[in-house]
N, C-alpha and C positions, 0 to 999 in steps of 0.2 A: 504493500500500500504506500510505499515510500513517496512516489510522485504525487499521490492524491492526499497524503496525510493531513496537511494543513487545511485543505478544503473540508475534509471530513470532520476534523476537530472543530473548526469554526461553525460548521452546520449544527453540531450537537451543542456546542457552548451557547449558541444563539437561541436555538429552538427548544432545548430540553436541558436546562441547567442542572436539574436534579440528577439525571442519569450521567451527565458529563462529570459532575463532582464524584459520583459513585465509581465511575470508571478509573478515577485517579488512584483508588485504593486497590485496584487489581494489579497483579504482577505485570511488570513492564512488557514481557513477551506476549501477554494476552490483551493488552490495552487497545492496540490498533483494531483487533478483531471485534472487541466489544463496541468500540466507537463506530465502526462501520455498520454494525447491526442497529445501533441507536440512531445513526444518521438516516438509515433506511426507514426506520419507524417514524422519525420526525418528518421525512419527506412525504411519506404516505399520509400521515395525519394532516399535513398542510395542503393536500390536494384540493380540498373543498375551498380553502381560502384563495388559492391561485386560479382554480378553474371553477367558475361559479355555476356551470350547468352540468347536470348529471352525466349525460352521454359522453362528452369529452373527458370527464373524470374517469368513467369506466374504461375508455380507450387508454388513458394513462396507466391505469392499474393493469390492463392487459399487456401493455408494453413491459412493465416490470415482470409479469408472469413469463413472458417470452424470454426476457434477458436471463432470468433465474434458471429457467428450463434449459437454455442453450449452454449455460455454464462457461461463457467466453468472457474473461475479464479484460476485454479490449474494445468496449463499446464507444469509448471516448467520453462517457458520462462518469465523472469522478466517483460519485457515490455508488453507482451501479457496479463499476469495476472493483471498487473496494469490497463491496458486499459479496460479489461472486468469488473473489479471491478468498474471502473468509469462509464461504460455504464449502468451497473445494478443499481448502486446507484443513478444516475441522470436520469435514464429512457431515455437515448439518442436513437434516432431512428436508427434502424439497416439499414434501406434503405439508409440513408446518407453515411454509411460506404461502403455499396455495390456499390453505385454510385461512391464514391471516388476511390475504388479499380478498378472499371471498367475504369475510366478515366486514372488511372495510368498505364494501359497496354500500352498506347501510349508511355510512357517513355522508354519502353523496346525495341522498334523498331526504325529504322531509317527512317520511312515513314515521309514525310514532312507534316506539318500542312496544311490542305486543304484551310481553309478560315478564315477570321476574326470571323465569327459566330462560327466556330468550336473552335477557340482559346478562345473566351469568354465563351463558354460552358465548355471547359476544366478548365479554371480558376475558374468558378463558382463551379464546382463539386469538386475541390481540395482546393485551398486557401479559397474560399468563404465558403465552407462547414466547414473548420476548424474554421473559425471565428464564424459562426453561432452555431456550436456545443459548442464552448467556451462560447458564450453568454448564451446558454441554461444551462451550468454548473453554471454560475454566477447568473442568474436570469431567471428561466424558464418561468415566466409570462411575463416579458418585452421582451424577446428575439424574439418571433414571430412578434412583431410590427416593428422590425428593420431588417427583413429578406432581404428587398430590399437593405438596406444599406450594409449588409454583402456581397451581390452580387457585388455591386460597389466596395467595399473595396477589396474584393478578386481579382477582375480583375486588379485593380490598383497595388496591392501588387505583384500578380503573374507575370504580364507582366514586371514589374520592375525587379523582380527576374530572369526571363528568360533572360532579357537583360544583367544583371550582370554576368550571366553564359555563355554568348555567346562564349568566347574563349574555354571553356570546351566542350560545345555542338558542336561547329564547329570541334574541334579535334576528336570528336567521329563520325562525319558525321551526326549529328542530326540537324534538322532545325525546330525550333518552330515558325519562322517568316512565316505567312501564304502565300500561293501561290498568292492570289489575291493582297496582299500588295507588294510582290516582283514583280509581273507583272506590277503593277502601277509604280514601280520604275525602270522598264526596266530590271529586273533581273529574276532569277529563283532559286529554291532551290539548284540545282546542282552547279550553279555559286556562290551562296552565301557562301556555305560551302567550296569552293575550294580556295586555294591560298590567295589572298588579298581580296576576296569577290566580286570582279568585280566592274564595274563603278557605279552600282546602289546600292551598299551596304550601303553607307552613307544615301542615301535617304530612304531606307527601314528601317534602324534603327531609323531615324528621325520620320518616320511614326509610328513606334511602340512606341516611346517615346510620341508622340502626342496622341496615343490611350490610353496609361496608364494615361496621364494627363487628358484626357477626362473623364475617370472613376473617377479619383481622384477629379476633379472639381465637378462632379455630387455628389460624396460623401460629399464634403465640403458644398454643397448647403443645405444639410439636417442634417449634423453631429452635429449641435448645439442642436438638439433634442435628441441626444443620452443620455439615462439615465446614471447617474454616475456609477451605479452598473455594467454596461456593458463595461465601458471604457477599462478595462484590455484586453478584447477580441480584441479590435480594436487598441490597443497601437502600435503594430508593424507598423501600417500605418503612425504613426508619423514620421517614417524614410523614407517613400517612396518618398516624394517630394524631400528630400535631395539627395537621390540616383539618381533620375531622373535629377536633376540639374547637378550632377557630370557627368552623362552619356552624357549630352548635351554640356559639355564644349568643345570648339574647340581644346583644347590641349589634350583631352582624346580620346583614341582609343578603343571603346567598343568591337571591333573585336579581340583585343589582350590583353586588360587590364581588370581586374576584379574590379568593383567599390567597394570601401571600405570607410567607415567613421571611423574617429578616435574614440577611446573608449570614450573620454570625450564628443565628439559631440553627439554620440548615447545616452549617459547617460542624457545629457542635454535635448535633444529633447523628450525623453521618460518622463523625470521628468516634463517638462513643460506641456505636454499633460495630464499626469496623474493628475496633480493638477488643471489645467485650463480647461481641456477638449478642445473641438473645438468651437471657437467663431462663432457667427452668421456670415453669408457670407459677410455681408456689412462691417464687421470689419476685414476681412482677409487682410493681406498684402503680 
């Protein structure tokens, strides 16, 4: 990745600061590969912002499918070439990328998320897959034993991320809050994205925060077993609990405000987890 390294680094540093910082804790010989994966993720997440119509967006995703399937790290696209090099070098499964890109089609449209089950599937195929692929780069032998942890971590991280982006999604007319969660709160996708979100908006957001915490707690139950070699893949999750606490504050309006942590707090939380890992559940506070 030597020729494309600075472009990849800048792409992640700009678009995904949390994953960029987490990659700095990885062994030097794994860092470029992780950053190429995170740059790919950031590029795909940003398709909706750069390409405002769904069909051209799908064509772009298909281009990435074709590049990944061909396995030729000489397309002239720095991020694509770096990713293909990583896939080949670390024997990453192509099916995971195919499923990831299929899931990301949802981002291009304004269709509401149908159900909690659909949301969890979406999170598993996107954020969960990125964590598991990162783990395979770090230690391909240990990674399969932690696949379930990757799923839980991905759901917690992705749901928190969607909540943090609520003002942007609502402005676009997108609704990632599932219909069944909205219905239980006495709301609907149409009401949730309009105006002040309606009377049930706060309850729906609270239910989403509870769902993210459910997955985070399930991850915490087993996280002490996570091998040290795999910690960098899971490090962004060290910030998820802090984001959820901020979203839950009574003086914070997640429908209009984007949750952000200060730079020093992010650095501290990541540093603590990088060195200490996740303690056994009984010692969590």
